[in-house]
C-alpha positions as CSV (number, residue, x, y, z in Angstrom):
1,M,25.6,35.1,-29.4
2,D,25.3,31.0,-29.7
3,R,22.7,30.0,-31.8
4,G,23.0,26.2,-31.1
5,H,22.7,26.5,-27.8
6,D,19.4,29.1,-28.3
7,A,18.0,26.3,-30.8
8,I,18.9,24.0,-28.0
9,D,16.7,25.7,-25.4
10,A,14.3,26.2,-28.1
11,R,13.9,22.6,-28.2
12,Q,13.6,22.0,-25.1
13,G,11.4,24.6,-24.4
14,L,8.8,23.2,-26.7
15,V,9.3,20.0,-25.7
16,F,8.3,20.9,-22.2
17,Q,5.9,22.6,-23.3
18,V,4.1,20.1,-25.1
19,A,4.6,17.5,-21.9
20,V,2.7,20.2,-19.9
21,Q,-0.3,20.8,-22.0
22,E,-0.2,16.2,-22.0
23,A,-0.3,16.3,-18.0
24,M,-2.8,18.4,-18.2
25,R,-5.0,17.3,-21.2
26,G,-4.3,13.9,-19.0
27,A,-5.5,15.5,-15.5
28,A,-9.0,17.3,-17.1
29,E,-9.4,13.1,-18.7
30,E,-8.9,11.4,-14.8
31,V,-11.2,14.5,-13.3
32,G,-13.5,14.5,-15.9
33,V,-13.5,17.6,-16.6
34,G,-14.4,17.2,-20.3
35,S,-17.6,18.5,-19.5
36,Y,-16.8,21.7,-17.4
37,E,-18.1,22.0,-13.6
38,P,-17.6,24.8,-11.2
39,G,-14.6,24.3,-9.2
40,E,-13.2,21.7,-11.3
41,V,-10.6,23.7,-13.7
42,L,-7.0,22.3,-13.4
43,V,-4.5,25.1,-13.5
44,P,-1.2,25.2,-12.6
45,E,0.6,27.6,-10.6
46,S,2.5,30.2,-12.7
47,T,6.0,31.5,-12.2
48,I,5.1,35.0,-14.2
49,P,3.2,37.6,-11.7
50,G,0.0,38.8,-13.6
51,L,0.1,35.3,-15.8
52,V,-2.7,33.3,-14.4
53,W,-3.5,31.3,-17.4
54,P,-2.1,29.9,-19.9
55,A,0.4,29.2,-16.8
56,V,4.0,29.2,-17.0
57,P,5.0,26.7,-14.1
58,P,7.7,27.0,-11.3
59,P,10.9,24.8,-12.2
60,G,10.3,22.6,-9.7
61,H,6.7,22.0,-11.1
62,Q,8.8,20.9,-14.4
63,L,9.8,18.0,-13.7
64,V,6.8,16.4,-11.9
65,L,4.6,18.0,-14.8
66,T,6.8,16.5,-17.5
67,L,6.7,12.7,-15.5
68,L,3.0,13.1,-15.2
69,A,2.3,13.7,-19.2
70,Q,4.0,10.2,-19.1
71,L,2.1,8.6,-16.6
72,A,-1.0,9.6,-18.3
73,H,-0.7,7.6,-21.0
74,S,1.5,4.6,-19.7
75,Q,-1.4,3.9,-17.2
76,W,-3.1,2.4,-19.8
77,W,-0.4,0.3,-21.2
78,P,-0.6,-3.0,-21.6
79,V,1.4,-5.3,-18.8
80,E,3.4,-6.4,-21.0
81,R,4.3,-3.1,-22.8
82,L,4.7,-1.9,-18.8
83,R,7.5,-5.1,-18.0
84,E,9.5,-3.8,-21.4
85,Y,10.3,-0.6,-20.4
86,Q,10.8,-1.8,-17.0
87,F,13.6,-3.5,-18.0
88,L,15.0,-1.1,-20.0
89,Q,15.1,1.1,-16.8
90,L,16.6,-1.9,-15.1
91,R,19.6,-2.0,-17.2
92,S,20.8,1.4,-16.3
93,L,20.1,0.3,-12.8
94,L,22.2,-2.5,-12.6
95,E,24.7,-0.9,-15.4
96,H,25.4,2.0,-12.4
97,A,24.6,-0.2,-9.3
98,R,27.4,-2.5,-10.6
99,K,30.2,0.0,-11.3
100,T,29.5,2.3,-7.6
101,T,28.6,0.0,-5.0
102,R,30.8,-2.6,-3.7
103,Y,27.7,-4.7,-2.6
104,Y,26.5,-5.0,-6.2
105,R,29.9,-5.5,-7.8
106,R,30.0,-9.0,-6.2
107,R,26.5,-9.5,-6.5
108,L,26.1,-8.7,-10.2
109,R,29.3,-9.9,-11.6
110,D,27.4,-12.6,-13.4
111,V,24.4,-10.5,-14.1
112,D,25.1,-8.8,-18.2
113,P,22.8,-5.7,-17.4
114,G,22.6,-5.4,-21.3
115,R,21.2,-8.6,-21.6
116,L,19.3,-8.9,-18.9
117,T,16.1,-11.2,-19.2
118,P,13.5,-12.2,-16.4
119,Q,15.5,-15.4,-16.3
120,S,18.9,-13.7,-15.2
121,W,16.7,-11.4,-13.7
122,A,15.5,-13.6,-11.1
123,K,18.8,-15.4,-10.4
124,V,19.8,-11.6,-8.8
125,P,20.0,-12.6,-5.4
126,L,17.3,-10.7,-2.6
127,L,18.3,-7.5,-0.1
128,P,16.6,-8.9,3.1
129,R,16.4,-5.8,5.4
130,R,19.2,-7.0,7.6
131,A,21.7,-6.4,4.8
132,L,20.1,-3.0,4.5
133,Q,20.7,-2.6,8.1
134,T,24.7,-4.0,8.3
135,K,25.6,-3.6,4.6
136,A,24.4,0.5,4.5
137,G,27.8,1.8,3.3
138,A,29.0,-1.2,0.8
139,L,25.1,0.1,-0.8
140,V,25.6,4.1,-1.4
141,S,27.0,4.4,-5.1
142,T,30.0,6.0,-5.0
143,S,29.2,8.1,-8.3
144,V,25.5,9.6,-8.5
145,P,25.0,11.5,-12.0
146,R,25.0,15.3,-10.8
147,E,21.3,15.9,-13.3
148,H,19.6,13.3,-10.4
149,G,19.6,15.9,-7.9
150,K,20.9,17.1,-4.2
151,V,21.3,13.6,-2.2
152,G,19.7,13.0,1.3
153,A,18.8,10.3,3.6
154,V,15.2,9.0,5.4
155,T,15.2,6.7,8.3
156,T,12.7,4.7,9.2
157,S,11.8,1.8,11.9
158,G,8.0,1.3,10.6
159,S,6.5,-1.4,12.6
160,T,9.5,-3.6,13.3
161,G,11.6,-1.4,15.6
162,M,15.0,-2.6,13.4
163,P,15.6,1.3,12.0
164,V,17.0,1.6,8.5
165,T,18.2,4.4,6.8
166,V,18.3,5.0,3.3
167,K,20.3,7.3,0.7
168,Q,17.8,8.6,-1.9
169,T,18.5,11.7,-4.5
170,G,16.2,14.9,-5.8
171,L,14.9,12.6,-8.5
172,A,13.5,9.9,-6.3
173,Q,11.9,12.8,-4.6
174,S,10.4,14.1,-7.7
175,F,8.5,10.5,-8.3
176,W,7.1,10.3,-5.0
177,T,5.3,13.7,-5.4
178,T,4.4,12.6,-8.9
179,F,2.6,9.8,-7.5
180,T,1.2,11.7,-4.9
181,V,-0.2,14.0,-7.7
182,R,-1.4,11.1,-9.3
183,D,-3.0,9.6,-6.6
184,S,-5.0,12.4,-6.6
185,L,-6.2,12.9,-9.9
186,W,-7.4,9.3,-9.4
187,H,-9.4,10.2,-6.5
188,R,-11.1,13.3,-8.3
189,R,-9.6,15.7,-5.0
190,D,-10.2,19.5,-5.4
191,M,-6.3,20.7,-4.4
192,S,-7.6,24.2,-3.3
193,A,-9.9,22.6,-0.8
194,K,-8.9,22.1,3.1
195,L,-7.2,19.1,3.8
196,A,-6.8,17.5,7.8
197,S,-4.4,15.5,8.9
198,I,-3.6,12.8,12.1
199,R,-0.5,11.7,12.0
200,H,2.7,10.9,13.3
201,T,4.4,14.6,14.6
202,T,6.7,15.6,17.5
203,H,6.2,19.7,16.0
204,P,5.1,21.1,19.5
205,A,2.8,23.3,17.4
206,T,0.9,20.3,16.2
207,A,-0.7,20.0,19.7
208,Y,-4.0,20.0,20.5
209,P,-6.6,21.9,20.7
210,Q,-4.9,23.6,17.7
211,G,-3.0,21.5,15.6
212,A,-0.8,23.1,13.0
213,S,-1.9,25.3,10.0
214,A,0.1,25.4,6.9
215,P,-1.1,27.4,3.6
216,T,-0.7,24.6,1.6
217,W,-1.2,20.5,1.2
218,G,2.9,20.5,0.6
219,K,5.3,20.2,-2.5
220,T,2.2,18.6,-4.3
221,S,0.1,22.2,-3.9
222,G,0.0,24.5,-7.1
223,I,1.4,21.7,-9.5
224,I,-2.3,20.7,-11.1
225,S,-5.0,23.2,-9.0
226,P,-4.7,26.7,-7.2
227,L,-3.5,26.2,-3.6
228,G,-5.6,24.8,0.0
229,P,-5.2,25.4,3.1
230,S,-3.7,22.0,5.3
231,N,-4.3,21.9,9.4
232,T,-1.8,18.6,11.4
233,L,-2.6,16.9,14.6
234,R,-0.6,14.7,15.9
235,I,-1.9,11.4,16.6
236,T,-1.0,10.5,19.8
237,T,-4.0,12.9,20.3
238,P,-6.7,10.8,22.3
239,V,-9.4,10.2,20.0
240,H,-12.2,11.9,21.8
241,Q,-10.3,15.2,21.0
242,Q,-9.5,14.6,18.3
243,L,-12.9,14.3,16.5
244,E,-13.7,17.6,18.4
245,W,-10.8,18.8,16.5
246,L,-12.1,17.4,13.3
247,Q,-15.4,19.2,13.8
248,R,-13.9,22.4,14.6
249,Q,-11.9,21.7,10.8
250,D,-14.6,21.4,8.8
251,A,-12.4,20.2,6.2
252,V,-13.2,18.6,2.8
253,Y,-10.3,15.4,3.1
254,L,-9.0,13.9,5.8
255,V,-5.4,12.2,6.5
256,T,-4.8,9.4,9.1
257,Y,-3.8,5.7,10.0
258,P,-6.7,2.8,9.8
259,T,-6.9,2.2,13.3
260,N,-7.1,5.8,14.2
261,L,-9.6,6.2,11.8
262,L,-11.6,2.9,12.9
263,H,-12.1,4.1,16.2
264,L,-12.7,8.0,15.2
265,A,-15.3,6.7,13.2
266,H,-17.0,4.5,15.6
267,L,-16.9,6.9,18.3
268,A,-18.7,9.7,15.7
269,L,-21.3,7.0,15.3
270,A,-21.7,6.6,19.0
271,R,-22.0,10.5,19.5
272,G,-23.8,11.3,16.1
273,V,-20.6,13.9,14.7
274,R,-21.5,14.1,11.0
275,L,-18.9,15.9,9.3
276,P,-21.2,17.6,6.6
277,K,-18.1,18.9,4.3
278,L,-16.1,15.4,4.2
279,R,-15.8,14.2,0.7
280,G,-13.1,11.1,1.4
281,V,-10.7,10.2,3.6
282,S,-7.0,8.7,2.9
283,T,-5.1,5.9,4.8
284,L,-1.9,4.9,4.7
285,S,1.1,3.2,7.0
286,E,-1.1,0.1,7.9
287,V,-3.4,-2.4,6.9
288,L,-6.3,-1.1,6.1
289,S,-9.1,-3.6,6.8
290,P,-12.5,-3.6,5.5
291,D,-13.8,-2.7,8.6
292,V,-13.0,0.0,8.6
293,R,-14.0,1.4,5.2
294,D,-17.8,0.1,6.4
295,A,-17.9,2.3,9.7
296,V,-16.5,5.5,7.6
297,R,-19.2,4.7,5.2
298,E,-21.4,4.6,7.9
299,A,-20.6,7.6,9.7
300,W,-19.5,9.9,7.3
301,G,-20.9,8.4,4.2
302,V,-17.7,8.9,2.1
303,P,-14.8,6.7,0.4
304,V,-11.9,5.6,2.1
305,H,-8.8,5.5,-0.6
306,D,-5.6,3.6,0.6
307,M,-2.2,3.7,-0.5
308,Y,1.2,1.6,-0.1
309,S,4.3,3.1,0.3
310,A,7.6,2.8,2.1
311,Q,10.3,5.2,2.9
312,E,13.2,3.2,1.7
313,V,11.3,2.5,-2.0
314,G,8.1,5.2,-2.2
315,Y,5.2,4.5,-3.4
316,I,4.3,0.9,-4.5
317,A,0.9,1.1,-5.2
318,L,-2.1,3.2,-5.1
319,Q,-5.9,2.3,-4.7
320,C,-7.6,2.0,-7.9
321,P,-9.9,5.2,-9.0
322,E,-13.0,2.4,-9.7
323,S,-12.5,-0.3,-7.5
324,E,-10.5,-1.2,-3.5
325,H,-7.9,-3.0,-5.2
326,Y,-4.8,-1.5,-5.7
327,H,-2.6,-0.6,-8.9
328,V,1.2,-1.5,-8.9
329,Q,2.9,1.9,-9.6
330,S,5.0,0.0,-12.2
331,E,6.6,3.6,-13.6
332,G,8.7,3.5,-10.2
333,V,8.9,0.7,-9.0
334,L,9.1,-3.5,-10.0
335,L,7.4,-5.5,-7.7
336,E,7.5,-8.9,-7.1
337,V,4.9,-11.5,-5.5
338,L,6.7,-14.6,-4.6
339,D,6.0,-17.6,-2.7
340,D,7.9,-19.8,-0.9
341,E,10.1,-21.3,-3.4
342,G,11.0,-18.2,-5.3
343,Q,8.5,-18.0,-8.0
344,P,6.1,-15.3,-8.9
345,C,2.5,-15.8,-7.5
346,A,-0.6,-16.3,-9.4
347,P,-3.9,-14.5,-9.0
348,G,-5.5,-15.2,-5.5
349,E,-1.8,-16.1,-4.7
350,V,-0.6,-14.9,-1.1
351,G,3.4,-14.3,-1.2
352,R,6.3,-12.2,0.2
353,V,6.7,-8.9,-1.6
354,V,9.7,-7.8,-3.2
355,V,10.2,-4.6,-4.7
356,T,13.1,-2.7,-6.8
357,S,13.1,1.3,-6.9
358,L,13.9,1.8,-10.5
359,H,15.4,5.7,-10.2
360,N,17.1,6.1,-6.6
361,F,20.7,6.1,-7.9
362,A,22.2,7.1,-4.2
363,M,21.4,3.7,-3.3
364,P,20.3,1.4,-5.4
365,L,17.8,-1.2,-3.8
366,I,17.6,-4.3,-6.1
367,R,14.8,-6.8,-5.3
368,Y,14.4,-5.6,-2.0
369,D,12.4,-7.7,0.2
370,L,10.3,-5.7,1.9
371,G,9.1,-7.8,4.9
372,D,5.3,-7.7,4.0
373,F,2.7,-10.4,2.4
374,A,0.2,-9.3,-0.3
375,E,-2.2,-11.6,-2.6
376,V,-1.7,-10.6,-6.3
377,G,-5.4,-9.6,-7.9
378,E,-6.9,-10.8,-11.3
379,P,-6.3,-7.4,-14.0
380,C,-8.4,-4.9,-13.3
381,S,-11.9,-3.9,-15.3
382,C,-11.0,-0.2,-15.5
383,G,-8.5,-0.8,-18.0
384,R,-5.2,-0.1,-16.4
385,G,-2.5,-2.4,-17.4
386,L,-1.0,-1.6,-13.7
387,P,-0.5,-4.7,-12.1
388,V,-3.0,-5.7,-9.0
389,L,-2.7,-6.6,-5.6
390,R,-6.0,-7.5,-4.2
391,R,-4.8,-7.0,-0.3
392,I,-1.9,-6.3,1.4
393,L,-1.6,-8.4,4.2
394,G,1.4,-6.4,6.5
395,R,4.6,-8.5,7.9
396,V,5.2,-12.5,9.0
397,R,4.5,-10.7,12.5
398,N,1.3,-9.7,11.5
399,S,0.1,-13.1,10.8
400,L,-1.7,-16.0,13.6
401,L,0.5,-18.9,13.5
402,T,-1.3,-22.0,14.6
403,P,-0.5,-24.9,16.5
404,G,0.5,-26.8,13.3
405,G,3.2,-23.9,12.0
406,D,0.6,-22.7,9.4
407,R,0.6,-18.7,9.0
408,Q,-2.7,-17.5,8.6
409,W,-4.1,-13.8,8.0
410,V,-7.0,-13.9,10.4
411,Y,-10.4,-11.5,10.9
412,F,-11.1,-11.3,14.1
413,G,-14.2,-9.4,13.6
414,T,-13.1,-6.2,16.1
415,A,-15.4,-4.1,14.9
416,A,-18.4,-6.2,16.2
417,M,-16.3,-5.6,19.1
418,V,-16.0,-1.5,19.2
419,E,-19.7,-1.4,18.5
420,K,-21.0,-3.1,21.0
421,L,-18.4,-1.8,23.9
422,P,-16.6,1.6,24.2
423,I,-13.6,0.4,23.4
424,V,-11.2,3.3,22.3
425,Q,-8.2,0.6,21.1
426,H,-7.6,-2.8,20.9
427,Q,-4.7,-5.5,20.1
428,L,-4.7,-9.0,19.8
429,V,-1.0,-11.1,20.7
430,Q,0.0,-14.4,20.4
431,T,1.6,-15.0,23.3
432,E,2.1,-18.5,23.1
433,P,1.9,-21.0,19.9
434,D,-1.6,-21.9,21.6
435,A,-2.3,-18.8,23.4
436,I,-4.1,-15.4,22.5
437,E,-4.7,-12.0,24.9
438,L,-6.8,-9.4,23.6
439,R,-5.5,-6.0,25.4
440,V,-8.4,-3.2,25.4
441,V,-8.1,0.2,26.3
442,M,-11.9,1.3,27.3
443,E,-13.6,4.7,28.1
444,R,-14.7,3.4,31.0
445,P,-13.8,0.2,33.0
446,M,-14.3,-3.0,32.0
447,T,-16.9,-5.5,33.5
448,P,-16.3,-9.3,34.0
449,D,-19.0,-9.9,31.5
450,D,-17.2,-7.2,28.9
451,A,-14.3,-9.0,29.4
452,Q,-16.5,-12.9,29.1
453,W,-18.0,-11.3,25.6
454,L,-14.7,-10.4,24.2
455,E,-13.0,-13.8,24.9
456,E,-16.1,-15.6,23.5
457,H,-16.2,-13.5,20.5
458,V,-12.7,-13.5,19.9
459,K,-12.7,-17.5,20.4
460,A,-15.7,-17.7,17.5
461,H,-13.2,-16.0,14.9
462,L,-10.3,-18.1,15.6
463,P,-9.1,-21.1,13.3
464,Y,-7.9,-23.7,16.4
465,P,-9.3,-23.4,20.2
466,F,-6.7,-21.0,21.3
467,R,-6.9,-19.8,25.2
468,V,-8.0,-16.5,25.1
469,T,-7.5,-13.6,27.7
470,V,-8.3,-10.3,27.8
471,S,-6.5,-7.5,29.6
472,A,-7.9,-3.8,30.2
473,H,-5.1,-1.4,29.7
474,D,-4.8,2.7,29.9
475,I,-2.7,2.8,26.7
476,L,-1.6,1.0,24.0
477,P,1.8,2.9,22.5
478,R,2.4,3.4,18.9
479,S,5.5,2.8,17.4
480,A,8.1,5.4,17.0
481,S,6.9,5.9,13.6
482,G,3.5,6.7,14.9
483,K,2.4,3.2,13.4
484,F,0.2,0.5,15.2
485,E,-0.3,-2.9,14.9
486,D,-4.0,-4.5,16.2
487,F,-2.5,-8.0,15.8
488,V,1.2,-9.0,16.5
489,C,2.4,-12.9,16.5
490,E,5.7,-12.7,19.0
491,V,6.3,-16.6,18.5
492,E,8.6,-18.1,16.9
493,E,8.6,-20.8,14.1
């Protein structure tokens, strides 16, 4: 018998047990289980028949629980300490990228990863989306550490129509799962309850009227609580059918896109449809406007929790449990918000989002220019040191270009339009430097009075006397990924 290996296995087992205990303790603190309330007991799924508590999690959950144990502490670190640990990981990532990828062998030849500082980091060139498309092969590592797990690929076009494919490790996917669980912990979700999801999918089973049912929420189920059922409906289902489907589901939680949620909530208000079991709604993939939160509170009396992620890099920011702004997930990404001169933005300033995935060694994305814009926020009163984004504003194409050449993110008062008229879908498009078209799908034919009111309403919210036209449509298609942009600028600077 190899007693040395037995001793190592025993130590590793002890370390894991402590990690699981810390994760459970941190989870309990997050959802307020200090004082017991029925239904709030958190027990991970056990791999041994008959042993429910204390649980022995299956191998697939052990890594996530170990990461959660560390995240339960690191979220409270001051931003300076978080940055120190990020740079510790960055040095490892840059060394790997420089040695094993053709792209970074050239780009990082003047950077010494072992002596990385904020000053030398700022000199690392940005990675534009176009380079991710055209030089993908040069970005792929030729020697991914075996311990990082199986390498797979994700392809995304988002709302740009410019598809990119990114190689990712099993370890990177584990971080995705970990942050998904953190989001549920932060927002005190009962993961044993029923989840309804209305999102992009082409699977035949997700069609109306039934949708696709599943016994669990997915990969996160059972990690910190018992399993709960879910049902998924495709986003292309007409809104009135979505609402009828939601009534039949009688779910506790809902996940969908902000533009879809706004019309669901307004239709529910118009028809007096309540969802008595609903406790919360999560949104993803699109920019969330205040209108959506207001409409959902009015319709169903529940909060909306938004999340900011990208298939290329995983979770970027999650909504704070105590506010409507966002905390950057610094344990998984290093996020920069840069002005036109490439300098970090101060709180209250809007800049370009640049993100580095800290753990994907299959295809390192270092200082990746995501194409989004965001506003930096002040440190959060909740006490978490995770940096704050006050708003996520979307891409350049989602901003208005004034005739003077300025870019502005404009609020068009769309909630009032949906409240006044039976609008199913709407989109504003800047077609010329001084012209905007409002495209509308209505439940009934549009009248001349409708068009005139909409035209005057949009003009009242514009910073310049644009020419505004209104057009009726049968449908406004979503992108291939299911996303929808409610404002698009087609004018080039």
